[in-house]
C-alpha positions as CSV (number, residue, x, y, z in Angstrom):
1,M,-10.5,3.2,-6.5
2,Q,-11.3,0.8,-9.2
3,F,-11.9,-2.9,-9.0
4,V,-10.5,-5.2,-11.8
5,Q,-11.5,-8.8,-12.2
6,S,-8.9,-11.3,-13.3
7,P,-9.6,-14.1,-15.7
8,A,-9.4,-16.5,-12.7
9,G,-12.3,-14.6,-11.1
10,D,-10.3,-12.8,-8.4
11,E,-10.9,-9.2,-7.8
12,V,-8.1,-6.6,-7.3
13,A,-8.5,-3.0,-6.1
14,V,-6.5,-0.5,-8.0
15,M,-5.9,2.7,-6.1
16,R,-4.3,6.1,-6.5
17,W,-1.2,6.7,-4.4
18,A,-3.1,9.2,-2.2
19,E,-5.8,6.7,-1.6
20,V,-3.3,4.1,-0.4
21,L,-1.9,6.6,2.1
22,I,-5.4,7.4,3.4
23,V,-6.2,3.7,3.8
24,E,-2.9,3.2,5.7
25,Q,-3.8,6.0,8.1
26,A,-7.3,4.7,8.6
27,L,-6.2,1.2,9.2
28,S,-3.5,2.3,11.6
29,R,-6.0,4.3,13.6
30,Y,-8.5,1.4,13.6
31,A,-5.7,-1.0,14.8
32,M,-4.8,1.4,17.6
33,M,-8.4,1.7,18.7
34,K,-9.0,-2.1,18.5
35,P,-5.7,-3.7,19.5
36,D,-7.2,-7.2,19.6
37,S,-8.1,-7.1,15.9
38,N,-5.6,-9.4,14.3
39,I,-7.0,-8.7,10.8
40,A,-6.5,-5.0,11.2
41,A,-2.9,-5.5,12.4
42,R,-2.2,-7.8,9.4
43,M,-3.8,-5.3,7.0
44,V,-1.8,-2.4,8.4
45,A,1.4,-4.4,8.0
46,D,0.5,-5.3,4.4
47,V,-0.4,-1.7,3.4
48,S,2.8,-0.4,5.1
49,R,4.9,-2.9,3.3
50,V,3.4,-1.8,0.0
51,V,4.1,1.8,0.8
52,Q,7.7,1.1,1.7
53,E,8.2,-1.0,-1.4
54,R,6.9,1.9,-3.6
55,E,9.1,4.4,-1.8
56,A,12.1,2.2,-2.4
57,R,11.2,1.8,-6.1
58,M,10.8,5.6,-6.4
59,E,14.2,6.1,-4.8
60,D,15.8,3.6,-7.1
61,E,14.3,5.2,-10.2
62,A,15.4,8.7,-9.0
63,E,19.0,7.4,-8.5
64,A,19.0,5.7,-11.9
65,G,17.7,8.8,-13.6
66,S,20.2,11.1,-11.9
67,T,23.3,9.2,-12.9
68,W,25.6,11.1,-15.1
69,S,27.3,9.1,-17.8
C-alpha cells in the first residue's frame, strides 16, 4: 500500500487488488465480531462497493475486448 498526498492536503491510500480483498475480508470479520461498530459496518460496505465496481469494470472491458467486428 502506498499513500499519496493530494495538492489539497488530503491523503489517499493506493492498494494492489489483492490488498483490497484482504482488507475486505479483515473488515468483514471485524464487523461480525463487533456488530455494534457502525464504522466497521460502513467501511465494509464501502470496500465491498469498490470491489463490485471493479468487477463490473473488468466484465465491461472483457465484453468490449471480445466483440468481433
